[in-house]
C-alpha positions in Angstrom: -45.1 -42.0 42.4 -44.3 -38.4 41.5 -41.5 -37.9 39.0 -39.2 -35.1 40.2 -37.9 -34.0 36.9 -40.1 -31.8 34.7 -38.2 -31.4 31.5 -39.9 -31.6 28.1 -38.1 -34.9 27.5 -39.3 -36.5 30.7 -42.9 -35.4 30.2 -42.9 -36.6 26.6 -41.4 -39.9 27.8 -44.3 -40.6 30.2 -46.9 -39.6 27.5 -45.2 -41.8 25.0 -45.3 -44.8 27.3 -48.9 -44.1 28.5 -50.3 -43.6 25.0 -48.1 -46.4 23.4 -47.0 -43.9 20.8 -44.3 -46.1 19.4 -46.6 -49.0 18.8 -49.3 -47.2 16.8 -48.9 -46.5 13.1 -49.9 -43.0 12.2 -49.5 -40.3 9.6 -48.7 -37.9 12.4 -45.2 -37.9 13.7 -46.3 -38.4 17.3 -44.2 -37.3 20.3 -42.1 -34.3 21.0 -42.2 -32.3 17.8 -40.4 -29.1 18.8 -38.1 -28.6 21.8 -36.1 -25.3 21.7 -32.5 -25.7 22.8 -32.8 -23.2 25.6 -36.0 -24.8 26.9 -35.2 -25.8 30.5 -37.6 -26.5 33.3 -41.4 -26.8 32.5 -43.6 -24.8 34.8 -46.8 -24.6 32.8 -48.2 -27.0 30.3 -51.0 -26.1 27.9 -53.4 -28.6 26.2 -55.1 -27.9 22.9 -56.6 -29.5 19.9 -54.6 -27.8 17.1 -51.0 -26.8 16.6 -51.7 -23.5 14.8 -50.6 -19.9 15.2 -53.9 -18.8 16.8 -53.5 -21.5 19.5 -49.8 -20.6 19.9 -50.7 -17.0 20.4 -53.1 -17.9 23.2 -50.6 -20.2 24.8 -47.8 -17.6 24.7 -50.1 -15.1 26.4 -50.5 -17.6 29.2 -46.8 -18.2 29.5 -47.0 -21.9 28.5 -43.7 -23.7 28.3 -45.0 -26.9 26.7 -48.0 -27.3 24.5 -49.6 -30.8 24.2 -51.9 -31.1 21.2 -54.0 -33.7 19.2 -53.1 -32.3 15.8 -49.4 -31.5 15.5 -47.3 -29.9 12.8 -45.3 -32.9 11.5 -47.0 -35.4 9.2 -46.1 -38.3 6.8 -46.2 -37.1 4.0 -45.8 -33.4 4.9 -48.1 -31.5 2.6 -47.1 -28.0 3.5 -43.5 -27.4 4.6 -44.0 -23.7 4.6 -46.6 -23.8 7.3 -44.5 -26.4 9.3 -41.5 -24.0 9.1 -43.5 -21.0 10.1 -45.1 -22.7 13.0 -41.8 -24.1 14.2 -40.2 -20.7 14.0 -43.0 -19.2 16.0 -42.5 -21.7 18.8 -38.8 -21.5 18.9 -38.9 -17.7 19.0 -41.1 -17.9 22.1 -39.1 -20.8 23.6 -42.2 -23.0 23.6 -42.1 -26.8 23.1 -44.7 -28.9 21.3 -45.9 -32.5 21.8 -48.5 -34.2 19.6 -50.6 -37.4 19.9 -52.9 -38.1 17.1 -54.3 -41.7 16.7 -52.8 -42.8 20.1 -55.1 -40.3 21.7 -58.1 -41.2 19.7 -58.1 -44.9 20.5 -56.7 -44.9 24.1 -58.9 -46.9 26.5 -58.5 -44.5 29.4 -57.6 -41.0 28.0 -58.8 -41.3 24.4 -61.3 -39.1 22.7 -63.7 -41.8 21.9 -63.7 -43.4 25.4 -64.2 -40.0 27.0 -67.3 -39.5 24.8 -68.5 -43.0 25.8 -68.3 -42.0 29.4 -70.0 -38.6 28.8 -72.9 -40.4 27.2 -72.9 -43.3 29.8 -72.4 -45.9 27.0 -72.3 -49.4 28.5 -69.8 -52.1 27.9 -67.9 -50.1 25.2 -66.0 -52.3 22.7 -63.4 -51.4 20.0 -64.9 -50.2 16.8 -64.2 -48.2 13.7 -61.3 -49.6 11.6 -58.9 -47.0 10.3 -55.8 -48.1 8.3 -55.9 -51.5 10.0 -56.6 -50.5 13.6 -59.8 -49.7 15.5 -59.8 -46.1 16.8 -63.4 -45.8 18.0 -65.7 -47.5 20.5 -69.3 -48.9 20.2 -71.7 -49.9 23.0 -75.2 -49.9 24.3 -77.4 -47.7 26.5 -79.0 -49.2 29.6 -82.4 -48.0 28.4 -83.7 -46.8 25.0 -82.4 -43.2 24.4 -83.7 -40.4 22.4 -81.3 -38.7 19.9 -82.3 -35.3 21.2 -81.2 -36.3 24.8 -77.8 -37.4 23.5 -77.5 -34.2 21.5 -78.4 -32.0 24.5 -75.6 -33.8 26.6 -73.1 -33.2 23.9 -74.0 -29.5 23.4 -73.7 -28.9 27.2 -70.5 -30.8 27.7 -68.7 -30.1 24.4 -70.2 -26.7 23.8 -70.9 -28.0 20.3 -73.6 -27.1 17.8 -74.5 -30.8 17.2 -76.5 -31.7 14.1 -78.8 -34.7 14.4 -79.8 -36.6 11.2 -82.8 -38.8 12.0 -82.5 -41.5 9.3 -83.3 -44.5 11.6 -85.1 -45.5 14.8 -86.6 -42.7 16.9 -85.2 -44.2 20.1 -81.9 -46.0 20.0 -80.2 -48.8 22.0 -76.7 -48.7 20.5 -74.1 -46.3 19.2 -70.7 -46.2 17.5 -68.4 -43.3 18.2 -65.5 -42.0 16.1 -64.2 -38.5 16.9 -63.1 -36.0 14.3 -63.3 -36.9 10.6 -64.4 -40.5 11.1 -67.2 -40.6 8.4 -65.5 -43.4 6.5 -66.5 -45.8 9.3 -70.2 -45.4 8.5 -70.6 -48.7 6.7 -68.9 -50.5 9.6 -71.5 -48.9 11.9 -74.3 -50.1 9.6 -72.9 -53.6 9.2 -72.5 -53.9 12.9 -76.2 -53.3 13.4 -75.8 -50.1 15.4 -78.8 -47.7 15.8 -76.7 -44.5 15.6 -73.2 -43.3 14.5 -71.7 -40.3 16.2 -68.8 -38.5 14.5 -67.1 -35.2 14.4 -67.7 -34.3 10.8 -69.0 -35.7 7.5 -69.0 -35.0 3.9 -72.0 -35.0 1.5 -71.3 -38.6 0.4 -71.5 -39.8 4.0 -74.7 -38.0 4.6 -76.3 -39.6 1.5 -75.1 -43.0 2.4 -76.5 -42.7 6.0 -79.8 -41.7 4.6 -79.9 -44.7 2.3 -78.8 -47.1 5.0 -81.3 -45.8 7.4 -78.5 -44.9 9.9 -79.0 -42.1 12.5 -76.2 -39.6 12.5 -75.0 -37.2 15.2 -72.4 -34.8 13.9 -70.9 -33.1 17.0 -68.0 -31.2 15.4 -64.4 -32.2 14.6 -62.9 -29.7 17.0 -65.4 -30.3 19.8 -65.2 -34.1 19.8 -61.4 -33.9 20.1 -61.2 -31.5 23.0 -62.0 -34.3 25.5 -58.8 -36.4 25.0 -56.3 -33.6 25.7 -58.4 -32.4 28.6 -58.3 -36.0 30.1 -54.5 -35.9 30.0 -54.3 -32.7 32.2 -54.6 -34.4 35.6 -52.0 -37.0 34.6 -49.4 -34.4 33.7 -50.3 -32.1 36.6 -50.2 -34.8 39.3 -47.1 -36.6 38.0 -44.9 -33.6 37.4 -46.4 -30.9 39.8 -46.8 -28.4 36.9 -49.6 -25.9 36.3 -51.9 -27.0 33.5 -54.4 -25.0 31.3 -56.7 -25.9 28.5 -56.4 -23.5 25.6 -59.8 -23.2 23.8 -59.2 -22.1 20.1 -62.7 -23.1 19.2 -63.7 -23.8 15.6 -67.3 -24.6 14.7 -66.2 -27.5 12.5 
């Protein structure tokens, strides 16, 4: 059923309910983070990974009224108030609202980053995996046939436009994989203890690299930014079809 109203609050309300924002503990203050007082009807909604000035500039050039992002500007604790104030001022000056969904969009079983990557790679029977602060935010599963790491990397490069790095520390052909988008390197040990053949993550540090090598765990590092474009993209049809607004993905690409 189409919702007739298309205000920021109504759009945020549907997203909050869909993504179960109020039920998921997170450092991000998820939900509607900025809504200028004179912000009326929403005609165009932008979708992006990061709430930063370079993304805002691209959104403003496209006449976006509401920007929906994965990484917002309000966190607990807030490490840089000056940046938050600067970004808020930019948005208010241009009458642009901001909505953020961090962990709720990582772990969602329909729209989430990790489920979207499972579908991209045709992972079978995905199950929850990757415990982070008490909740599982990733997915793990199997392939229908043994798969080569280079084939997976080629799919990711094509679909995510990411410069994947493959670290072959384990089996040449794999049957199972664990997936945690973004900076999920801390779940490496769980991947190893779960008996998975490969761990796919957005970014790692040197300690994770060394540990994977010693565990004999294959790693695919597909980019923090790239692995978190898929969740916001997946939300676009939901918002477009529910509210009858124009939607646009804003690519502020970082090779990280």
